[in-house]
N, C-alpha and C positions, 0 to 999 in steps of 0.2 A: 620419984615420979618421972624425973627427966630421963632416967635410964630406961624406964618402962616405955616412955614415948619414943625414945630412940630405937629400942628394939622393935616396938610396934611398927614404926616407919619402915624398918628393914624388912620385917615379915610381910607387910602389905605390899612393898615394892617387889619382893620375890614372888608373891602370889600372882601379882599382875603380870610380871614378866613370864612366869611359867604358863599362865593361861594364854597369853599371846603366842608363845612359842609352841605349845602342845595342844591348845584347844580343849584342855581338860584340867580338872583340879589337881593340885599337888597333894600328896599325903603329908601328914604332920612330920613323919620321919624324913620326907624329902626336904621340907622346910628346915628342919633341925640340922640335917647334914650340910645343906647349902649355906646356911647362915651362921653356923657355929653356936646357935642358941639351943639349949637343951630341949628335949621333947616336952618335958614337964612345963618349962617356961613358955614354949610355943603354945601349948594347949591352954595354959592359964591366960596368956595375953590375948589369944583369940577370943576366949570366952568372956573374960572380965574387962577387956579394954576395947578391942577392935569391934566385937559384936555389940557390946553395950553402947558404943558410940556410933553405931550404924555404919561402920567402915566395911565390914564384911558380913556375909550371911552363910548359912549352911549348917549341917550337922557335924562338920569337921571329921567325918569318917570317909574321906575321899570325896567330899562334896563341899568345897570351900569356894566362895565366889565374892569378888570385890564388887562394890556398887557400880564402879565404872564399867566393869566387864558385864554386869547384869544389864545396864542400860544399853550397852552395845549389842548384847544378844537380843534384847527386846526389839531392836530396830534392824536386826540382821537375820539371815538364814544360815544355818550350819550346813554347808554343801560338801558331800563326800567326794574325795579324790579317788577315782577307781582305776588308775593305771594309765597306760599310754595309748595313743591312737596314731596311726600312720598318716602322714601328709605326702607320702610318696607311694610306694607299693603298699597295698592293704596289709595290716598286721592284726593278729588275733587279739580281740578285745579281752581285757582282764576285768573280771567282775568283782575281784576282792577289793575292799576299801582300804586304801593306804593311809588316808589322813582325812581331816575335815578342815575346811577353810570358811570362816564367817564372812559373808558378803552382804552389803547393805540392800535391804528390800527395795529402796527407792531407785536403785540402779538396775537390778535384775528383774524386778517385778514379782509377780506371783506365779506359783506353779511348783512342780517338782524338778529339781536340778541335780546334775552331777558334773564333775570336772574331770577332764582327760588331759593328759600332758601330750602336747603335739610333738611328733617325731617326723623328721623329713623336711623337705623344702618345697613341696608342690603347691602350698597355699601362701607363699610369700607375697604374692601380688595382692592378697587380701589382708596383709599385715600379720599373718600368723606364721611365726618362726619356730624353729627347733627349740624345745624347752618351754615354750609358752604354755600357760594353763588356760584351757578352753572351757568356758562355762556353757553348758548345754541344758536347755529346757526339754524335759522328756515329753515327747509327743510322737505320734506315728504318721503325721501328715506334714507336708511342707508346701510352700508356694514357690513358684519360679523365682530363682535368684537367691533363695535362702541358702545359707551354708549349713549342711547337715552332717550329723554323725550317722553313718549307715553301716549295716551288716551286709556283706556280699559273700555268700557261701561260708557263713560263720566267721568271716574276717571283717574287722572294722576299718573304716576309712572316713576321712573328712574331706568333703568336696562341695562345690556349689551345685545346687540341684536345679534341673530343668526337666519338664515333660516334653519329650519329642513327639509331637502329634503326628508327624509324617511317618516316622519309623515305628510309631506305636510302642515306644519304650521310654525309659528314663535315661537322661544324659547327665553324668556326673563330671563336672568340669573342674580341672585343677587350675589354680591361679599361677601357673608357671608354664611357659611355652615349651619347656623341655619334656613335659608329660602330655600324653594323649588323653582325649576324653574317654570316659568309660561308658559304654552303652550296655544297658541291662534291662531285662523285664522282671528281675527279681531283686528289688531293692527294699530291704527292711529298714525303714527309717527309725532311728533310736531317739532322735531329737534334733533341735535346731540350735545353732550357735547364737547366744545372746550377748556374750561379752568375752574378751580375751584379757588375761592378766599377763603383763609383760615382765620378764626377768632380765634386767639390763646388766646383772652381775654374772650371768652364766658365761 
């Protein structure tokens, strides 16, 4: 039984690490290859030990979840990462989903969200730097002073939003004096920035 417990602990730890790294369940073959435990033993331990003792759940056909990960998901939202956005000259928005990141509901609130990776230095004054992950709540309206993700002629950009009542247009303001304001009457708002995830190891 001690060997079963030891193998079960290894399997559970691998599942947790895989979920945190990939945001999805490992397959039994993935667990077996990574841990050196045979597929038959992995399957048996999942069903007769870990599941029986309430440590994991799922059908074990690509759907394996630890209780810790389940609790985290229940209090989180899986937010898709959909490419890069320019913080300098506008860059074409990529709509393909590259990954998912779980974010706590109590931090980002309610709504529909997506994440874009910042590129450029025009928003450094707002604390948004090259390589940061910018969390955006999808909406088509914004208030003065909001930082928005906007499409300009099918190109995406990240800027602070203002309505210029005198010029009867929108002013998109970079938070870097090296860049000029952008004035436009055709600003398609994709959403507003609600949070920024910093990467200090980049």
